[in-house]
C-alpha positions as CSV (number, residue, x, y, z in Angstrom):
1,M,-47.8,-24.6,37.4
2,K,-44.5,-22.3,37.6
3,N,-45.0,-19.1,38.8
4,V,-48.4,-18.7,38.4
5,T,-50.5,-19.0,41.6
6,K,-49.2,-15.6,42.9
7,Y,-47.8,-14.3,40.2
8,L,-44.4,-14.3,41.1
9,M,-41.6,-12.7,39.4
10,L,-40.0,-14.7,36.3
11,L,-36.5,-16.1,35.7
12,V,-35.9,-15.8,32.2
13,A,-32.7,-16.3,29.5
14,G,-32.2,-14.1,26.8
15,V,-32.0,-17.1,24.2
16,A,-30.2,-15.8,21.0
17,M,-32.7,-14.8,18.4
18,T,-30.4,-14.2,15.5
19,A,-32.5,-12.1,13.1
20,C,-35.1,-11.0,15.3
21,V,-33.8,-7.6,16.6
22,N,-29.8,-7.6,17.0
23,D,-27.5,-10.5,17.2
24,L,-27.5,-11.4,21.0
25,N,-25.6,-14.1,23.1
26,T,-26.6,-13.5,26.6
27,K,-26.5,-15.1,29.7
28,P,-29.5,-16.2,32.3
29,L,-31.1,-13.4,33.8
30,D,-32.2,-12.9,37.6
31,T,-34.8,-10.5,36.6
32,K,-35.7,-9.9,40.5
33,S,-32.7,-7.9,40.7
34,A,-31.9,-4.3,38.9
35,T,-28.0,-5.1,38.8
36,S,-28.6,-8.2,36.7
37,F,-30.9,-6.5,34.5
38,N,-29.7,-6.6,30.4
39,Q,-32.0,-4.5,28.1
40,G,-31.2,-5.6,25.4
41,A,-32.0,-9.5,26.1
42,V,-34.9,-9.1,28.2
43,F,-36.0,-6.6,25.2
44,T,-35.2,-9.5,22.5
45,K,-36.9,-12.0,25.0
46,C,-40.3,-10.0,25.3
47,Y,-40.6,-10.4,21.6
48,Q,-39.3,-14.4,21.8
49,T,-42.5,-15.2,23.9
50,L,-44.2,-15.1,20.7
51,A,-42.3,-17.7,19.1
52,L,-39.9,-19.9,22.0
53,T,-41.5,-21.5,24.9
54,G,-38.4,-21.9,27.5
55,Q,-35.2,-21.3,28.0
56,Q,-33.6,-23.7,25.2
57,G,-35.2,-24.5,22.0
58,P,-37.1,-26.7,21.1
59,A,-37.9,-28.2,24.4
60,G,-35.7,-29.1,28.0
61,D,-36.2,-26.0,30.2
62,G,-40.2,-24.3,29.6
63,D,-41.5,-21.3,31.1
64,I,-44.5,-23.2,32.4
65,D,-44.2,-26.5,34.7
66,D,-46.7,-29.7,34.6
67,L,-47.1,-28.9,30.6
68,D,-45.8,-30.4,27.6
69,E,-43.7,-27.7,26.5
70,G,-44.3,-28.2,23.1
71,T,-48.2,-27.2,24.1
72,S,-47.1,-24.2,25.9
73,A,-46.3,-21.8,23.3
74,F,-48.2,-18.4,22.5
75,Y,-48.9,-19.0,18.9
76,R,-50.2,-23.0,19.3
77,L,-52.4,-22.7,22.2
78,M,-53.8,-19.7,20.5
79,W,-54.2,-21.2,17.0
80,E,-55.6,-24.5,18.7
81,L,-58.4,-22.7,21.2
82,N,-59.3,-20.8,18.0
83,E,-59.4,-23.5,15.2
84,F,-60.3,-26.6,17.3
85,P,-64.0,-25.8,18.2
86,T,-64.8,-24.8,15.1
87,D,-65.8,-25.5,11.3
88,E,-62.5,-25.4,9.8
89,G,-60.8,-28.7,10.7
90,W,-60.5,-31.6,13.1
91,W,-57.8,-32.6,15.3
92,I,-57.3,-36.3,15.0
93,W,-55.3,-37.3,17.9
94,N,-56.4,-37.5,21.6
95,D,-53.9,-34.9,23.1
96,V,-54.4,-34.6,26.9
97,G,-57.5,-32.1,26.9
98,L,-58.2,-31.4,23.3
99,A,-61.2,-33.7,23.2
100,D,-62.9,-31.5,25.1
101,I,-61.4,-28.4,23.2
102,R,-63.0,-30.4,20.2
103,V,-66.5,-30.9,21.3
104,M,-67.0,-27.5,23.4
105,N,-66.9,-29.2,27.1
106,W,-64.2,-27.6,28.7
107,N,-64.2,-26.6,32.3
108,G,-61.4,-24.8,34.6
109,E,-59.5,-28.0,34.9
110,N,-58.3,-28.2,31.1
111,D,-54.4,-28.4,30.1
112,L,-54.8,-26.1,27.3
113,V,-57.0,-23.6,28.6
114,K,-54.7,-23.8,31.6
115,G,-52.0,-23.2,29.5
116,L,-53.1,-20.6,27.6
117,Y,-53.9,-18.5,30.4
118,Y,-50.4,-18.8,32.4
119,R,-48.6,-18.3,28.4
120,F,-50.4,-14.7,28.3
121,N,-50.1,-13.5,31.9
122,I,-46.2,-15.1,31.9
123,D,-45.6,-12.6,28.8
124,V,-47.5,-9.8,30.5
125,K,-45.1,-10.0,33.6
126,L,-42.1,-9.9,31.3
127,C,-43.5,-6.7,29.5
128,N,-44.2,-5.2,32.9
129,H,-40.2,-6.0,34.2
130,F,-39.0,-4.3,31.1
131,L,-41.0,-1.5,31.5
132,K,-39.7,-1.1,35.0
133,W,-36.2,-1.4,34.6
134,A,-35.6,-0.2,31.2
135,D,-32.9,3.1,31.1
136,D,-34.7,6.2,30.0
137,N,-31.3,7.8,29.4
138,L,-30.6,5.3,26.6
139,P,-31.5,6.5,23.1
140,E,-33.3,3.4,22.2
141,T,-35.3,3.0,25.4
142,A,-38.4,5.0,24.2
143,A,-38.9,3.1,21.0
144,Q,-38.4,-0.5,22.8
145,K,-40.9,0.7,25.5
146,A,-43.1,1.4,22.9
147,E,-42.9,-2.1,21.6
148,V,-42.9,-3.9,24.7
149,R,-46.0,-2.2,25.2
150,F,-47.7,-3.4,22.1
151,I,-47.1,-7.1,22.8
152,R,-48.1,-6.5,26.3
153,A,-51.4,-5.2,24.4
154,L,-51.2,-8.0,22.3
155,N,-51.3,-10.4,25.1
156,Y,-54.1,-8.7,27.0
157,Y,-55.9,-8.7,23.5
158,Y,-55.7,-12.7,23.6
159,L,-57.1,-12.5,26.9
160,L,-59.8,-10.6,26.1
161,D,-60.8,-12.2,23.2
162,L,-60.6,-15.9,24.6
163,F,-61.5,-15.3,28.5
164,Y,-64.4,-13.5,30.0
165,V,-62.2,-12.2,33.2
166,A,-58.5,-11.6,33.4
167,P,-55.9,-10.5,35.7
168,F,-54.6,-7.1,35.0
169,S,-51.4,-5.3,35.9
170,I,-49.2,-2.7,34.1
171,E,-46.6,-2.5,36.9
172,E,-43.9,-5.3,38.0
173,S,-45.4,-6.5,41.4
174,S,-45.8,-9.6,43.8
175,E,-49.0,-8.3,45.0
176,Y,-52.0,-10.4,43.7
177,P,-53.5,-8.4,40.7
178,T,-56.9,-7.2,40.0
179,F,-59.1,-9.2,37.7
180,Y,-61.1,-6.8,34.7
181,T,-64.2,-8.0,33.0
182,R,-64.0,-7.8,29.2
183,P,-65.6,-4.3,28.6
184,Q,-63.1,-2.9,31.5
185,L,-60.0,-4.6,29.4
186,Y,-61.7,-3.4,26.4
187,S,-61.8,0.0,27.4
188,W,-58.1,0.2,28.5
189,L,-56.7,-1.8,25.7
190,V,-58.4,1.1,23.1
191,G,-56.7,3.6,25.2
192,E,-53.6,1.8,25.2
193,L,-53.7,1.2,21.5
194,E,-54.4,4.9,21.0
195,D,-51.7,6.2,22.4
196,L,-49.1,3.7,21.0
197,I,-50.1,4.9,17.8
198,T,-48.7,8.0,19.0
199,L,-45.4,6.7,20.1
200,L,-44.8,3.8,17.6
201,P,-42.7,4.6,14.5
202,D,-44.1,4.7,10.9
203,N,-42.0,2.4,9.5
204,R,-40.7,-0.9,11.6
205,L,-37.0,-0.6,12.5
206,S,-36.0,-4.0,11.8
207,L,-38.2,-6.8,10.2
208,Y,-39.1,-8.5,12.8
209,R,-40.2,-5.1,15.0
210,V,-43.7,-3.7,15.0
211,D,-45.0,-0.3,13.9
212,K,-48.3,1.7,14.3
213,T,-49.7,0.0,11.2
214,A,-49.8,-3.2,13.7
215,A,-51.2,-1.1,16.2
216,Y,-54.1,0.0,14.4
217,L,-54.6,-3.5,12.9
218,L,-55.4,-4.6,16.4
219,L,-57.4,-1.4,16.9
220,S,-59.5,-2.4,14.3
221,R,-59.9,-6.0,15.4
222,L,-61.0,-4.5,18.8
223,Y,-63.5,-2.2,17.4
224,L,-65.0,-4.6,15.0
225,N,-65.8,-7.0,17.9
226,A,-66.9,-4.3,20.5
227,E,-70.5,-5.5,20.6
228,V,-68.9,-8.7,21.7
229,Y,-66.6,-7.5,24.1
230,T,-68.7,-4.9,25.8
231,T,-72.1,-7.0,26.4
232,S,-72.7,-8.6,29.5
233,A,-71.7,-12.0,30.3
234,D,-75.4,-13.1,31.4
235,G,-76.1,-11.1,27.6
236,N,-78.7,-9.1,29.2
237,T,-76.8,-5.7,28.6
238,K,-75.9,-5.5,24.8
239,G,-72.4,-4.0,24.1
240,E,-72.2,-1.2,21.5
241,A,-70.9,-1.7,17.8
242,Q,-68.3,0.3,16.8
243,W,-68.4,-0.1,12.8
244,S,-67.6,3.4,12.3
245,K,-64.1,3.3,14.4
246,A,-63.2,-0.2,13.0
247,L,-63.6,1.3,9.7
248,D,-61.1,3.9,10.5
249,A,-58.7,2.1,11.8
250,A,-58.5,0.0,8.8
251,N,-58.6,2.8,6.5
252,S,-55.2,4.0,8.4
253,A,-53.7,0.8,8.0
254,L,-54.4,0.8,4.5
255,A,-53.1,4.3,4.2
256,S,-49.4,2.6,5.1
257,S,-46.9,1.1,3.0
258,Y,-48.0,-2.4,3.5
259,D,-50.4,-4.0,0.5
260,L,-51.1,-7.3,-0.9
261,L,-48.3,-9.3,-2.2
262,Q,-49.6,-10.0,-6.1
263,V,-46.9,-11.2,-7.9
264,S,-46.6,-15.2,-8.4
265,D,-43.3,-17.1,-9.7
266,T,-42.7,-19.8,-11.8
267,V,-39.8,-21.8,-11.3
268,Y,-38.2,-24.5,-13.6
269,R,-36.7,-27.9,-12.8
270,K,-33.8,-28.6,-15.7
271,D,-31.9,-31.4,-16.4
272,A,-28.1,-31.9,-16.5
273,E,-28.0,-30.2,-20.3
274,G,-30.1,-27.0,-19.1
275,A,-33.3,-28.2,-20.6
276,V,-36.9,-27.7,-18.9
277,I,-38.1,-30.7,-17.5
278,D,-41.6,-28.9,-16.0
279,T,-42.6,-25.9,-14.3
280,V,-44.3,-24.9,-10.8
281,I,-46.0,-21.9,-10.0
282,Y,-46.1,-20.2,-6.5
283,T,-48.9,-18.0,-6.5
284,A,-48.7,-14.7,-4.7
285,Y,-51.0,-16.3,-1.8
286,Q,-49.3,-19.6,-1.3
287,K,-45.6,-17.6,-1.0
288,L,-47.2,-15.9,2.2
289,F,-46.6,-19.3,3.8
290,M,-43.5,-20.3,2.5
291,A,-40.3,-20.9,4.2
292,D,-38.8,-17.5,2.7
293,N,-41.7,-15.4,3.4
294,N,-39.3,-12.9,4.7
295,L,-37.9,-12.0,1.6
296,N,-40.1,-13.0,-1.0
297,G,-41.9,-10.0,-1.2
298,A,-44.7,-11.3,1.8
299,E,-42.9,-9.4,4.0
300,N,-44.4,-6.3,2.9
301,E,-48.0,-7.7,3.7
302,S,-47.3,-8.4,7.0
303,P,-47.0,-6.0,10.0
304,L,-46.1,-8.8,12.7
305,L,-44.3,-11.9,11.3
306,I,-42.9,-14.3,14.2
307,Y,-39.6,-15.1,13.6
308,Q,-39.0,-18.8,12.5
309,D,-35.5,-20.4,12.0
310,G,-34.5,-24.0,11.5
311,N,-31.4,-23.8,12.9
312,Y,-32.0,-20.4,15.4
313,C,-35.4,-20.4,16.4
314,Q,-36.7,-24.0,16.6
315,S,-40.2,-24.7,18.3
316,Y,-42.9,-27.4,18.6
317,G,-45.1,-24.0,19.1
318,V,-45.4,-22.6,16.0
319,V,-45.3,-23.0,12.3
320,Q,-43.7,-26.5,13.0
321,F,-46.7,-28.1,14.4
322,V,-48.8,-26.8,11.8
323,I,-46.8,-27.9,8.9
324,A,-46.3,-31.4,10.6
325,A,-49.7,-32.1,11.9
326,T,-51.2,-31.3,8.2
327,R,-48.6,-33.8,6.1
328,D,-48.4,-37.5,5.5
329,A,-45.8,-39.3,3.9
330,G,-46.5,-39.5,0.3
331,M,-47.9,-36.4,0.2
332,V,-45.9,-33.6,-2.2
333,P,-42.5,-33.1,-0.4
334,W,-43.2,-29.8,2.4
335,G,-39.4,-28.9,2.9
336,V,-39.0,-30.9,6.4
337,S,-39.3,-34.3,7.2
338,T,-41.7,-34.0,10.1
339,Q,-45.2,-35.6,9.6
340,W,-47.8,-36.2,12.1
341,K,-50.9,-36.0,10.1
342,C,-53.3,-35.1,12.7
343,F,-55.2,-32.2,11.5
344,R,-57.3,-32.4,8.5
345,T,-60.2,-30.1,7.3
346,S,-63.7,-30.7,7.8
347,P,-66.3,-31.3,5.1
348,E,-67.8,-28.1,6.1
349,F,-64.4,-26.4,5.2
350,V,-63.9,-27.9,2.0
351,A,-67.9,-26.7,0.9
352,K,-66.6,-23.3,1.4
353,F,-64.8,-23.6,-2.3
354,V,-66.7,-26.4,-3.8
355,A,-69.9,-28.0,-3.6
356,L,-69.4,-31.7,-1.8
357,N,-70.8,-33.7,-4.6
358,K,-68.3,-32.1,-7.0
359,A,-65.6,-32.6,-4.4
360,A,-66.0,-36.2,-4.1
361,E,-64.6,-36.6,-7.9
362,I,-61.6,-34.5,-7.4
363,R,-58.2,-35.8,-7.0
364,A,-55.2,-33.1,-6.7
365,D,-52.5,-32.0,-4.5
366,E,-52.2,-28.5,-3.1
367,Y,-50.6,-27.3,-6.4
368,E,-52.9,-27.9,-8.6
369,M,-56.2,-27.7,-6.4
370,P,-56.4,-23.9,-6.6
371,K,-56.7,-24.1,-10.3
372,I,-59.0,-26.5,-10.1
373,L,-61.2,-24.9,-7.5
374,G,-60.6,-21.3,-9.0
375,D,-58.9,-19.9,-6.0
376,D,-55.5,-19.5,-4.8
377,R,-56.5,-19.5,-1.4
378,A,-57.8,-23.4,-1.6
379,I,-54.5,-24.9,-0.7
380,L,-56.0,-28.4,-0.3
381,C,-55.0,-31.8,-1.2
382,S,-57.3,-35.1,-2.0
383,G,-54.7,-37.0,-3.4
384,T,-53.3,-36.9,-7.0
385,D,-54.8,-37.5,-10.4
386,T,-52.6,-40.5,-10.7
387,S,-53.5,-42.6,-8.2
388,E,-57.0,-43.6,-6.1
389,S,-57.3,-41.0,-3.4
390,K,-57.6,-42.2,0.4
391,W,-59.0,-39.0,0.8
392,K,-62.7,-39.1,1.3
393,L,-65.4,-36.4,2.8
394,N,-67.0,-38.8,5.4
395,G,-66.2,-36.1,8.0
396,G,-66.9,-37.3,11.7
397,M,-65.5,-37.4,14.7
398,S,-62.8,-39.7,13.6
399,A,-59.3,-40.9,14.1
400,D,-58.9,-41.2,10.5
401,F,-56.6,-38.4,8.7
402,Y,-58.1,-39.2,5.6
403,D,-61.8,-38.4,6.3
404,S,-61.5,-35.3,4.8
405,W,-59.1,-33.6,2.3
406,A,-55.7,-32.2,3.9
407,C,-55.2,-28.6,4.6
408,P,-51.2,-28.0,3.8
409,K,-51.5,-24.1,3.6
410,F,-48.2,-23.6,5.6
411,S,-45.0,-25.4,4.1
412,A,-41.6,-25.1,4.4
413,V,-40.3,-25.1,0.9
414,Y,-38.7,-22.0,-0.4
415,S,-40.7,-20.1,-3.4
416,T,-37.3,-19.5,-4.8
417,A,-36.4,-22.8,-5.2
418,T,-35.6,-25.1,-8.4
419,H,-38.8,-27.2,-7.6
420,P,-40.8,-28.2,-4.3
421,K,-39.3,-31.5,-4.6
422,L,-35.9,-30.2,-4.1
423,S,-36.2,-27.8,-1.6
424,V,-34.7,-27.6,1.3
425,G,-34.3,-25.1,4.2
426,S,-31.7,-24.4,6.6
427,N,-32.4,-27.8,8.5
428,S,-34.0,-30.7,7.1
429,E,-36.1,-31.3,10.1
430,W,-37.1,-27.6,11.5
431,A,-39.2,-24.8,9.2
432,D,-38.1,-21.6,8.4
433,T,-41.3,-20.4,7.6
434,D,-42.4,-17.3,9.5
435,V,-46.1,-16.7,10.9
436,P,-48.0,-14.0,9.5
437,L,-49.8,-13.1,12.4
438,F,-51.0,-9.7,11.2
439,R,-51.6,-9.5,7.7
440,I,-52.9,-6.2,6.0
441,A,-55.1,-8.5,4.1
442,E,-57.3,-7.9,7.3
443,A,-57.7,-4.6,6.8
444,Y,-59.6,-5.1,3.4
445,M,-62.0,-7.8,4.9
446,T,-62.8,-5.4,8.1
447,K,-63.6,-2.5,5.8
448,A,-65.8,-4.8,3.7
449,E,-67.5,-6.3,7.0
450,V,-68.2,-2.8,8.3
451,L,-69.3,-1.3,4.6
452,F,-71.8,-4.5,4.5
453,R,-73.0,-3.7,7.8
454,Q,-74.1,-0.1,6.9
455,G,-75.7,-1.0,3.9
456,K,-72.9,-0.1,1.3
457,N,-72.9,-3.5,-0.4
458,Q,-71.2,-2.3,-3.7
459,E,-68.2,-0.9,-1.6
460,A,-68.0,-3.9,0.4
461,A,-68.1,-6.0,-2.9
462,D,-65.6,-3.6,-4.2
463,M,-62.8,-4.5,-1.2
464,I,-63.7,-8.2,-1.6
465,N,-62.8,-8.3,-5.3
466,Y,-59.3,-6.8,-4.6
467,L,-58.6,-9.9,-2.2
468,R,-60.5,-12.3,-4.9
469,R,-58.5,-10.9,-7.7
470,R,-55.1,-11.5,-5.5
471,A,-56.5,-15.2,-5.1
472,N,-57.4,-15.3,-9.0
473,A,-60.9,-16.3,-7.6
474,A,-64.1,-14.9,-9.6
475,E,-65.4,-11.4,-8.8
476,V,-68.5,-11.5,-7.1
477,Q,-71.5,-9.5,-7.8
478,V,-73.6,-6.7,-5.1
479,S,-76.2,-9.6,-5.0
480,D,-73.5,-11.9,-3.5
481,I,-72.7,-9.8,-0.7
482,T,-74.9,-11.4,2.5
483,E,-73.9,-12.2,6.0
484,D,-73.4,-15.8,5.3
485,F,-71.1,-14.6,2.1
486,I,-69.0,-12.1,4.1
487,I,-68.5,-14.5,7.3
488,D,-67.6,-17.7,4.8
489,E,-65.3,-14.9,3.1
490,W,-63.8,-14.6,6.1
491,S,-62.6,-18.2,6.5
492,R,-61.6,-18.6,2.7
493,E,-58.8,-15.8,3.1
494,F,-57.6,-16.5,6.9
495,W,-58.5,-20.2,7.2
496,G,-55.8,-22.2,9.6
497,E,-54.6,-18.7,10.9
498,G,-56.2,-18.9,14.5
499,R,-59.1,-16.6,14.3
500,R,-61.8,-18.5,13.0
501,R,-63.6,-18.8,16.6
502,S,-63.4,-14.9,17.1
503,D,-65.4,-14.4,13.6
504,L,-67.7,-16.9,14.1
505,I,-68.9,-15.3,17.8
506,R,-69.3,-12.1,16.4
507,F,-71.8,-13.2,13.7
508,N,-73.6,-15.3,16.5
509,R,-72.5,-18.4,14.9
510,F,-70.6,-20.1,17.9
511,A,-72.6,-20.4,20.9
512,G,-75.5,-18.4,22.9
513,P,-79.1,-18.0,22.7
514,Q,-78.7,-16.1,19.1
515,A,-77.1,-19.3,18.0
516,D,-78.6,-21.3,15.6
517,V,-77.7,-25.1,16.6
518,A,-78.1,-26.3,12.9
519,K,-74.6,-24.7,12.1
520,Y,-72.6,-26.8,14.9
521,Q,-73.1,-30.2,13.1
522,W,-69.5,-30.0,12.3
523,E,-67.9,-33.2,12.5
524,G,-70.4,-34.3,14.3
525,R,-69.9,-32.3,17.1
526,A,-73.7,-31.6,18.6
527,G,-74.0,-35.2,18.3
528,A,-71.7,-36.2,21.4
529,G,-74.6,-34.8,23.8
530,T,-72.5,-32.2,26.2
531,Y,-73.0,-29.3,23.5
532,K,-74.8,-26.2,25.3
533,S,-75.5,-23.9,22.5
534,N,-77.8,-21.7,24.5
535,D,-75.2,-20.7,26.5
536,N,-73.1,-17.7,26.6
537,K,-70.3,-19.0,28.5
538,W,-69.3,-21.2,25.7
539,N,-68.2,-18.0,23.8
540,W,-64.8,-17.8,26.0
541,Y,-62.7,-20.0,28.4
542,P,-63.1,-20.2,32.1
543,V,-60.3,-19.1,34.5
544,P,-58.1,-21.7,36.0
545,S,-59.5,-23.3,39.1
546,A,-56.3,-23.1,40.7
547,D,-56.3,-19.3,40.0
548,K,-59.4,-18.4,40.9
549,L,-58.9,-20.2,44.6
550,A,-55.6,-18.5,45.0
551,N,-56.3,-15.1,44.1
552,P,-58.6,-13.2,46.9
553,N,-59.4,-10.5,44.2
554,F,-61.5,-12.7,42.1
555,K,-64.3,-12.6,44.6
556,D,-64.9,-9.1,43.2
557,V,-65.2,-10.3,39.7
558,Q,-67.8,-12.4,40.8
559,S,-69.7,-9.7,42.8
560,V,-69.8,-7.6,39.5
561,T,-70.6,-10.1,36.9
562,G,-73.2,-11.8,39.4
563,M,-72.1,-15.2,38.0
564,D,-71.1,-18.6,39.4
565,G,-67.0,-18.7,39.1
566,G,-67.0,-15.1,37.9
567,D,-66.7,-15.8,34.2
568,G,-69.9,-18.7,34.1
569,Y,-67.7,-21.5,34.8
570,G,-67.7,-23.5,38.1
571,Y,-64.4,-24.5,39.9
572,G,-63.0,-27.1,38.1
573,S,-66.4,-28.2,36.7
574,A,-68.5,-27.6,33.5
575,K,-72.0,-26.7,34.9
């Protein structure tokens, strides 16, 4: 891998991100020299790491060597490793490294694990570089530093959530970093975010920058998972839950100007004389994931959007891959031409919206399905009512795209278009759809879960019903509020947004001695003969073997954890 074994300084280029922060047109930067430091360009690059994979888009000069550049992206790798081992769907291609992720049999040589680990660490180094060289005499520096610290904290959060130990450094240095265990990194992140809340602005300075609401949401997520993050690797020392603190942070986020998008749009297709031929309704929930979600009102629900533009910000590693992966020719047009047909739902996920015996008789596309199932969040496709469906509900470890329903939640169609079949974005091949990495809906679900855990089921139901009313779903009663219902409601609201694994772990439904093995029959994963559900280590990914061997500080974390490999994984093997 490039610049990772010894964490050498990066060579980065400030690629123009026209609508992200400023209109910048910068030259390549040698970040090893203070005289070549371009503050505006490096600041922009810190945000770009959420969207782009290298020095030119969509490919050709990647940040990480020896890895397909399209699979080296912050969002794509985070999304894949949080979605692929879960019940939400099945990636049918046998890309390098993916087969072991699907059946939970990875090790420190897995290409996706290595790519994810190095992506986060490269991004942290870039943030540290900015924080060292930014000119404190400039009026914009204080705000920029706070935002870059947040981006660094975001990368450290994902290292915390996806790994048990992580290299830690908040200064630019050519020295080997120390390693923090989860409890150590959790403690640092809490303090960092609490400090950032006092430094970030109340309202973002421009659409693609962050404010303190994003920090409150990330802090609430930390506190919600506090018990997971502070439990020892062997599981013998239980961490302490922080439900009240999670509730306080969620309430602070809800006190902001962000709230759920509530307005649906009805658009009309007309003939040459102006007579209406037909109509299509874009629901408020659907608009969150459409190509104009930066200006159709969805932006007011999302404190952190990852910028995408079909002309100026092309990447195989953000929304483009999600849209392409969930489409095949013959489906309702989705705004761009790319079609990979390689990711579909699982029958277990479909059952969260409708009983499978009833689902087998339903034929509907993603515009009709929400009305049929009575939930706008069910943006699923089982065919159309005018043709025999190719989609089945067989599931299984199958390479057939049609072995369960399609999941076209993200779209490159504009909600302001006259009709979906006529909708075209700025580029016929590349999507304009931004990724709402944080949505204020998370604060409502966090609050609902905490209230449930505190025995306040009526108040929990009130929070959930606020979300369900927006989705035109039937309201629930107090008697409906159970642990099973809460974890399923997390999935119904946030499916396909890269958080399912983390939620399952919090509910003891992923791996470890508390897990019920029956929960892991998703797509036949447990039948592969490789899944070890009673071992805690499957709740995180291993530090790449090369990094364990190269960094002399790794022995320190081994002595702290008392585990082979420091994280329970051997060097290059899945013991």
